[in-house]
matplotlib code that plots the C-alpha trace (Angstrom):
import matplotlib.pyplot as plt

x = [-26.2, -28.1, -27.9, -26.0, -23.4, -23.0, -22.4, -20.0, -18.2, -18.0, -16.5, -14.0, -13.0, -12.4, -10.3, -8.2, -7.9, -6.4, -3.4, -1.9, 0.4, -2.3, -4.7, -2.1, -1.2, -4.8, -6.5, -3.6, -1.1, -3.5, -6.8, -5.8, -2.3, -2.6, -6.1, -5.1, -1.9, -4.1, -6.5, -3.7, -2.0, -5.1, -5.6, -1.9, -1.8, -5.1, -5.6, -2.0, -0.6, 2.4, 4.5, 3.0, 5.9, 7.2, 3.7, 2.8, 6.2, 6.0, 2.5, 3.4, 6.3, 4.5, 0.9, 1.5, 4.1, 1.5, -1.0, 1.2, 1.0, -2.7, -3.1, -1.2, -3.5, -6.6, -5.3, -5.0, -8.5, -10.0, -8.4, -9.5, -13.0, -13.1, -11.7, -14.2, -17.1, -15.9, -15.5, -18.9, -20.5, -18.8, -19.8, -23.4, -23.3, -22.0, -24.6, -27.6, -29.4, -29.0, -32.2, -32.4, -34.9, -36.4, -37.0]
y = [52.0, 51.3, 48.0, 49.7, 51.2, 48.0, 46.0, 48.6, 48.5, 44.7, 44.9, 47.6, 45.5, 42.4, 44.4, 45.8, 42.5, 41.0, 43.3, 46.2, 44.2, 41.7, 44.5, 46.4, 43.2, 42.0, 45.4, 47.4, 45.1, 42.4, 44.2, 47.4, 46.9, 43.6, 44.4, 47.8, 46.3, 43.9, 46.6, 48.9, 46.0, 45.2, 48.8, 49.2, 46.0, 46.2, 49.9, 51.2, 48.1, 47.9, 44.7, 42.0, 41.2, 44.8, 46.2, 43.4, 43.6, 47.3, 47.1, 44.4, 46.6, 49.9, 49.2, 46.8, 49.2, 52.0, 49.5, 49.2, 52.9, 52.8, 50.1, 52.1, 55.1, 52.9, 51.4, 54.8, 55.7, 52.5, 53.1, 56.8, 55.8, 53.2, 55.7, 58.3, 55.8, 54.8, 58.4, 59.4, 56.4, 57.2, 60.8, 59.8, 57.7, 60.6, 63.0, 60.7, 61.1, 58.1, 56.5, 55.7, 53.3, 53.5, 50.2]
z = [-6.5, -9.6, -11.5, -14.3, -12.1, -10.1, -13.3, -14.5, -11.1, -11.4, -14.9, -13.9, -10.8, -13.0, -15.4, -12.6, -10.8, -14.0, -13.6, -15.5, -17.9, -18.8, -19.5, -21.6, -23.5, -24.2, -24.8, -26.2, -28.0, -29.2, -29.1, -30.7, -32.1, -33.9, -35.2, -36.4, -38.0, -40.0, -41.1, -42.2, -44.0, -45.9, -46.9, -47.9, -49.9, -51.7, -52.1, -52.3, -53.9, -51.5, -51.3, -49.2, -46.9, -46.3, -45.6, -43.1, -41.4, -40.9, -39.7, -37.2, -35.8, -35.6, -34.4, -31.6, -30.2, -30.5, -29.0, -25.9, -25.4, -26.1, -23.5, -20.9, -21.5, -21.3, -18.1, -16.5, -17.7, -16.3, -12.9, -12.9, -13.8, -11.0, -8.5, -9.5, -9.3, -5.8, -4.7, -6.1, -4.3, -1.0, -1.2, -1.9, 1.2, 3.3, 1.9, 2.3, 5.7, 8.0, 8.9, 12.6, 13.8, 17.3, 19.1]

ax = plt.figure().add_subplot(projection="3d")
ax.plot(x, y, z, "-o")
ax.set_aspect("equal")
plt.show()
């Protein structure tokens, strides 16, 4: 296994080890949802001249909920990528000729 795929495997394993709901909360709700809510709020307020409280409240309701769904989709993708990596590696091991040493 190359250094790149090994480091990718370690990263995927650490994400999976943290658990589904931690991943969804950190990467979906906080990472995508809150940051997107803030960006949309800034665009709405400064470009569209919407009211400060209404715009921020709406953004904080909509985007973290969408971030939850985004986190679930990303969790599925991370698990699928890890399984695929593991299956590819195990298939490579089966395909490679075994070296037998004679003593």
